[in-house]
N, C-alpha and C positions, 0 to 999 in steps of 0.2 A: 949325175955328177957333174958333168962337163957343164951343165948349165945352171947348177949352184957356183959352181967356181967362177963362171964367168960373171954370173952377178954379181957374187962376192967381190971379185977385182973391180966391178965398174960402180959400185954403189958407196965406196969411202964410207962403209958401215953405218951409212943412212938408211933408218928402217923406212920413210917415205919413199925414197928413189928406190931402194931393192923390192917395195910391192910395187912400184911402177915398172921396173924391169921385168918382173917376174908376170905381170898383166901383158905388156908389152911383146915379150918373147914367148908366152905360151899359156897364161890364164886365160884370157880375153879369147884367144883363138879355139881354147876348150868350151868355153860356154857356148860361141857364137855355133859351135857343131853340135852340141848338146842341144840349143834351142831350135837348129834346123831339125835335126833328127825328130825331135818330140814333134813340130809339126807337121813332117811327114808320118808321123804315127797316128796324129790325130785326123789328118784327112782320110783315115780308113776307119773312123769313128766319128761319126756326124754329132752324137750326143753327147762328146766330150766336153767340158767346160772349160772354153777355148780362152775365154777372156780372163778368167781366175788363176789359168795356167802361165798365160802371158803376164801377167803380173808378177806372178811369183819369180820367174824366170827374170823379170826385170827388177823385182826386189833384189837378185843377184849383184847386180851392178849398183844399186844403192848403196849396199853393205860395203863393197868394195870402196866405194869413194869416201864413205864415213870412216873403214878403217884408214885410209890412207889420212884422214885430216887428224885421227888420231895420234896415228905415228908421225907425226909435225912435231907432236909437243914432245919427242925423247928425243934425245941424243944419238942414243946407240942402238943398234939393233937388241943387244943383250938388255940393255935398258927397258927397251919395248917389250920384250917379250916375258921379261919379269913382272912389268906392270899389267899385260892380259893374264898373267898366272894369277897374280893378286886378284883380278876381277872374277876369274872362274872360281877361286876360292870362296869370295865374297857370296858369289852366286848360289854355291853348293851349300855354305851356311845358311844364307835365307831360305832355300828350299826345304831344309830340314827343321828350322823354325816357322812355320808357316801361320803360326795363332799371331803373331805380330807384324805379319805383313800383308801388303795388299797384293791381291788377286788379280793379275794381267793375263789377257787372253784374246784371242783375235776373233771378230764379230761372227765368224763362221762356226767357232764352236761356242759362241754365247746363244747360238738359238736354241729355243726352249727351257734358257734358262732366266730367273729373274732375281734383282737384289733390290735390298733397299734402297741404297745408294749406287748410283753409276757413274764414273768420268768415261767420258767417250773423248779420246786424244788423237789431235793432229788432224782436226778438220780445219783444211788448208789446201786451195787449189793446188793439184799438184801431189798432193798426199792422200786426201779423201777428198774428192774423189783422185783418184791417182791420174796420174797426167796422160797415161796410157789408154784410159777410157775417153778421152774426148779430143784427142789431138790428131792431125791431118794424117791421112794414110799416104803412103807413098807415092800410090798411085790410084788414089779414087779419092772420093769424097770424104768427111768426117764420117769416123764410125760411130753412131749412138747407141748401139746395143750395149758395148761397155757402159757406158754411162748409166744405161737403166739399171744395170746390174748393183753398180756402184750404188746409185740410190735406192733399191732394195734393202741392200745392207746399211744404209743408213736406217731407214726405218726400223730394221730388225735391232740395230745398235740402242735408236732413241726409246723404244720401246722395253726394254730389259728393266729400266728403273721403276721401281714400284712407288718412291716416295718424292727421290731426288734425283734430278738428272743434272749434270756438269758436261757441260760442252766447251773444249780447249782449242786454241790455233795459236801461231806464232806471227809477231809482227815481222819476222826477217828469216828467210828461206835461202840457204844456199847463196849467201852473200848479196840476195837483192829484196825489195820490199814484196813481202808475202801479201795475198788475197786471200781474205777467208773464204772457207768454201761455201760453195752454193746452196747446199745443205741447210745451212744456218737459217738462211733467208727464207727458202723455199718452207722450212719448217714454222715461218711465221715470226721469227725472233731476228734480233738484230743485235750485232756484236758488241760488246762494251770491254771496257780497261777492266782491271783488277778491281777497283772500286765499285764497279757497277756502273759507271759514267762515261757518257760521250760511246763514240762509235771509233777506235784507233784506226780504222783503213782508211778512215776520210780523210786523212793526210798523210804525206810520204815522210821520210826519214827525214830530210831538211826542214819540215815543217809545212812545204807547200800542199795545197790542195790537192786531192787525187781526181783524176775524172774517171769515175765509174760507168762501165757500161756493162748491162747483164750478157754473162755467157752462155746461158740458157734461160728460155722461158718456159716453166710451168706454173701451175694454178696454187699447187701445194704438195710438200712431200707427203699428207697424209691422205690425200685424195687417189 
């Protein structure tokens, strides 16, 4: 109660500021404690899926960043909570009427399943593959084991389609120019715009040409 009252007094009824203060005073510490405890448990089990769990934990921070961005669109905490309640109601209504809805699932849950038409979303460097699968470790070289697992997941995702496969990416990610996922090129494909023309990643946002450099060299996603 003391923490809530202190945050309420400091945030001036601003939802984004309230989230920032909650993270600063409590929640990020909780996540770091959970992360370190989880790693200690994994050291006792060498067969634990370390990369998947690390990405899952990193996803918690990503969700918090997205929540903060959503909160910036609302004037007051009450207005923000009301909007979140409406989104929850819409999600519940959609789940009750799945006949007219698109089925969304993770790639892990899609294993063993097939569908006539499949959309694989988020094929952007930093999303799929996730940035933690190829970034530099603090005290060592680049770790490629996570990237190999991400590549296997991409293969699973692409091969769920029986007739049509759509791969989607974004041009902007977190306020900067995005880079198309390496898995698109590894599959022998080239990114195009919505009309199927050009390669939108050849140019930066200001229209200047982008100097592309391969992040990884692999013969093919399907070899």
